[in-house]
N, CA, C and O of each residue as an XYZ file, in Angstrom:
288
protein
N       1.994     17.155     17.108
C       2.714     17.812     16.049
C       2.222     17.252     14.718
O       2.644     16.165     14.323
N       1.346     17.960     14.021
C       0.874     17.499     12.722
C       2.003     17.495     11.687
O       2.835     18.402     11.646
N       2.009     16.463     10.865
C       2.952     16.357      9.755
C       2.150     16.111      8.488
O       1.411     15.131      8.393
N       2.296     16.994      7.526
C       1.587     16.883      6.255
C       2.605     16.575      5.170
O       3.653     17.216      5.085
N       2.288     15.586      4.340
C       3.140     15.248      3.200
C       2.372     15.567      1.923
O       1.281     15.044      1.697
N       2.945     16.422      1.098
C       2.342     16.768     -0.180
C       3.153     16.104     -1.284
O       4.358     16.328     -1.400
N       2.499     15.299     -2.079
C       3.132     14.652     -3.224
C       2.596     15.353     -4.464
O       1.412     15.260     -4.788
N       3.496     16.057     -5.153
C       3.076     16.830     -6.322
C       4.013     16.540     -7.496
O       5.150     16.107     -7.312
N       3.510     16.789     -8.695
C       4.358     16.670     -9.876
C       5.385     17.789     -9.882
O       5.112     18.902     -9.432
N       6.559     17.484    -10.391
C       7.607     18.484    -10.514
C       7.156     19.605    -11.438
O       6.252     19.436    -12.256
N       7.810     20.758    -11.287
C       7.574     21.834    -12.236
C       6.923     23.080    -11.669
O       6.795     24.075    -12.381
N       6.518     23.058    -10.438
C       5.908     24.256     -9.855
C       6.998     25.196     -9.347
O       8.078     24.757     -8.950
N       6.705     26.472     -9.367
C       7.693     27.476     -8.973
C       7.912     27.457     -7.459
O       7.051     26.991     -6.711
N       9.057     27.961     -7.010
C       9.293     28.071     -5.567
C       8.216     28.900     -4.857
O       7.849     28.607     -3.719
N       7.719     29.929     -5.534
C       6.675     30.769     -4.940
C       5.381     29.976     -4.722
O       4.719     30.134     -3.697
N       5.030     29.132     -5.681
C       3.811     28.322     -5.546
C       3.945     27.339     -4.392
O       3.004     27.145     -3.621
N       5.121     26.716     -4.273
C       5.326     25.754     -3.190
C       5.319     26.460     -1.832
O       4.780     25.933     -0.859
N       5.909     27.633     -1.770
C       5.896     28.399     -0.514
C       4.468     28.745     -0.117
O       4.090     28.623      1.048
N       3.676     29.179     -1.099
C       2.276     29.532     -0.816
C       1.492     28.306     -0.348
O       0.671     28.411      0.563
N       1.735     27.148     -0.960
C       1.053     25.921     -0.540
C       1.410     25.590      0.908
O       0.532     25.245      1.700
N       2.679     25.693      1.254
C       3.115     25.418      2.628
C       2.419     26.353      3.596
O       1.910     25.921      4.630
N       2.396     27.633      3.264
C       1.755     28.619      4.147
C       0.265     28.338      4.312
O      -0.258     28.399      5.425
N      -0.419     28.032      3.215
C      -1.866     27.827      3.281
C      -2.233     26.522      3.979
O      -3.222     26.470      4.711
N      -1.449     25.469      3.764
C      -1.703     24.201      4.462
C      -1.472     24.390      5.961
O      -2.251     23.906      6.783
N      -0.406     25.090      6.303
C      -0.127     25.370      7.712
C      -1.283     26.132      8.347
O      -1.726     25.795      9.445
N      -1.762     27.142      7.668
C      -2.863     27.945      8.213
C      -4.138     27.116      8.352
O      -4.859     27.245      9.341
N      -4.416     26.259      7.356
C      -5.621     25.423      7.425
C      -5.567     24.480      8.627
O      -6.572     24.302      9.314
N      -4.411     23.877      8.886
C      -4.293     22.986     10.045
C      -4.360     23.758     11.349
O      -4.929     23.287     12.334
N      -3.784     24.928     11.346
C      -3.872     25.767     12.548
C      -5.339     26.075     12.870
O      -5.767     25.965     14.019
N      -6.094     26.458     11.852
C      -7.511     26.785     12.067
C      -8.334     25.556     12.426
O      -9.126     25.594     13.368
N      -8.156     24.471     11.688
C      -9.030     23.310     11.868
C      -8.675     22.455     13.081
O      -9.565     21.891     13.717
N      -7.397     22.352     13.409
C      -6.982     21.504     14.529
C      -6.591     22.291     15.775
O      -6.461     21.731     16.864
N      -6.409     23.580     15.601
C      -5.957     24.384     16.727
C      -4.486     24.174     17.054
O      -4.021     24.579     18.119
N      -3.758     23.549     16.152
C      -2.336     23.299     16.385
C      -1.554     24.601     16.236
O      -1.828     25.389     15.330
N      -0.590     24.829     17.112
C       0.248     26.013     16.953
C       1.036     25.932     15.637
O       1.544     24.869     15.283
N       1.133     27.033     14.928
C       1.826     27.050     13.640
C       3.237     26.490     13.745
O       3.702     25.776     12.857
N       3.910     26.820     14.837
C       5.308     26.387     14.979
C       5.443     24.878     15.180
O       6.552     24.349     15.104
N       4.348     24.182     15.433
C       4.374     22.721     15.593
C       3.977     21.968     14.323
O       4.062     20.740     14.278
N       3.551     22.688     13.305
C       3.069     22.058     12.073
C       4.231     21.878     11.110
O       4.967     22.820     10.815
N       4.381     20.654     10.626
C       5.438     20.319      9.670
C       4.791     20.034      8.317
O       3.783     19.332      8.236
N       5.378     20.582      7.265
C       4.903     20.332      5.898
C       6.106     19.898      5.064
O       7.135     20.574      5.046
N       5.970     18.778      4.383
C       7.029     18.255      3.518
C       6.455     18.121      2.111
O       5.378     17.559      1.915
N       7.190     18.642      1.145
C       6.776     18.510     -0.253
C       7.696     17.511     -0.941
O       8.920     17.644     -0.917
N       7.079     16.511     -1.549
C       7.800     15.542     -2.371
C       7.439     15.819     -3.822
O       6.277     15.701     -4.213
N       8.435     16.187     -4.618
C       8.192     16.430     -6.035
C       8.506     15.157     -6.813
O       9.613     14.624     -6.743
N       7.531     14.693     -7.540
C       7.640     13.456     -8.285
C       7.915     13.779     -9.754
O       7.197     14.584    -10.346
N       8.939     13.170    -10.351
C       9.150     13.374    -11.784
C       7.929     12.903    -12.585
O       7.296     11.905    -12.240
N       7.618     13.615    -13.629
C       6.444     13.271    -14.453
C       6.553     11.878    -15.049
O       5.541     11.247    -15.353
N       7.773     11.401    -15.216
C       7.963     10.049    -15.743
C       7.715      8.979    -14.684
O       7.658      7.792    -15.006
N       7.568      9.384    -13.432
C       7.340      8.430    -12.334
C       5.911      8.479    -11.805
O       5.607      7.818    -10.812
N       5.040      9.235    -12.433
C       3.645      9.388    -11.989
C       2.756      8.964    -13.145
O       2.810      9.559    -14.221
N       1.947      7.950    -12.932
C       1.101      7.456    -14.017
C      -0.356      7.383    -13.581
O      -0.666      7.164    -12.410
N      -1.220      7.569    -14.536
C      -2.660      7.422    -14.342
C      -3.151      6.515    -15.462
O      -2.933      6.794    -16.641
N      -3.804      5.446    -15.091
C      -4.303      4.511    -16.101
C      -3.193      3.858    -16.911
O      -3.391      3.499    -18.072
N      -2.029      3.706    -16.299
C      -0.917      3.054    -16.984
C      -0.119      3.949    -17.909
O       0.786      3.477    -18.598
N      -0.440      5.243    -17.938
C       0.265      6.186    -18.807
C       0.903      7.258    -17.924
O       0.240      7.873    -17.089
N       2.213      7.467    -18.128
C       2.884      8.478    -17.316
C       2.394      9.872    -17.684
O       1.912     10.102    -18.793
N       2.523     10.785    -16.751
C       2.142     12.167    -17.014
C       3.036     12.766    -18.092
O       2.601     13.622    -18.863
N       4.280     12.315    -18.143
C       5.196     12.759    -19.193
C       4.653     12.368    -20.561
O       4.632     13.183    -21.483
N       4.210     11.112    -20.691
C       3.657     10.653    -21.963
C       2.359     11.372    -22.299
O       2.114     11.702    -23.459
N       1.531     11.616    -21.302
C       0.271     12.338    -21.561
C       0.554     13.729    -22.096
O      -0.118     14.188    -23.021
N       1.540     14.405    -21.526
C       1.871     15.752    -21.991
C       2.472     15.716    -23.389
O       2.185     16.588    -24.209
N       3.293     14.726    -23.668
C       3.910     14.592    -24.983
C       2.842     14.362    -26.043
O       2.911     14.936    -27.130
N       1.853     13.525    -25.734
C       0.795     13.213    -26.707
C      -0.063     14.435    -27.011
O      -0.616     14.536    -28.106
N      -0.186     15.364    -26.067
C      -0.954     16.581    -26.334
C      -0.304     17.406    -27.435
O      -0.982     18.150    -28.144
N       1.005     17.275    -27.576
C       1.727     18.079    -28.545
C       1.950     17.356    -29.866
O       2.461     17.950    -30.816
N       1.576     16.093    -29.939
C       1.729     15.344    -31.169
C       0.539     15.600    -32.078
O      -0.579     15.763    -31.591
N       0.752     15.638    -33.388
C      -0.390     15.801    -34.294
C      -1.274     14.559    -34.260
O      -0.775     13.455    -34.041
N      -2.569     14.719    -34.470
C      -3.454     13.548    -34.484
C      -3.067     12.588    -35.603
O      -2.456     12.994    -36.593
N      -3.426     11.304    -35.443
C      -3.136     10.288    -36.482
C      -3.799     10.692    -37.778
O      -4.911     11.220    -37.790
N      -3.093     10.434    -38.877
C      -3.655     10.739    -40.192
C      -3.339     12.136    -40.671
O      -3.792     12.529    -41.746
N      -2.564     12.909    -39.898
C      -2.231     14.271    -40.326
C      -0.914     14.319    -41.047
O      -0.483     15.389    -41.474
C-alpha cells in the first residue's frame, strides 16, 4: 500500500489539490502497478510563515516583493 506525503505551501485551491491527488495516484498506479484503491495520498499544507529557504520565510519573501526598493 503506497503512501505519498505532499508537503506544500498553503494557498492552493481545493481543485488544484484534488488534481494533484488524482495525478499522483495515477502516476503510482502506472509506475508501480499498485491498484488505485490501495494508494494513499496525504497533503500537508504548511503556513508560509513556517517554511523558510536560506533563513527567510516564504511569507517574508512575498512581503519583500511588494515593498518599494531602498531609496525610493
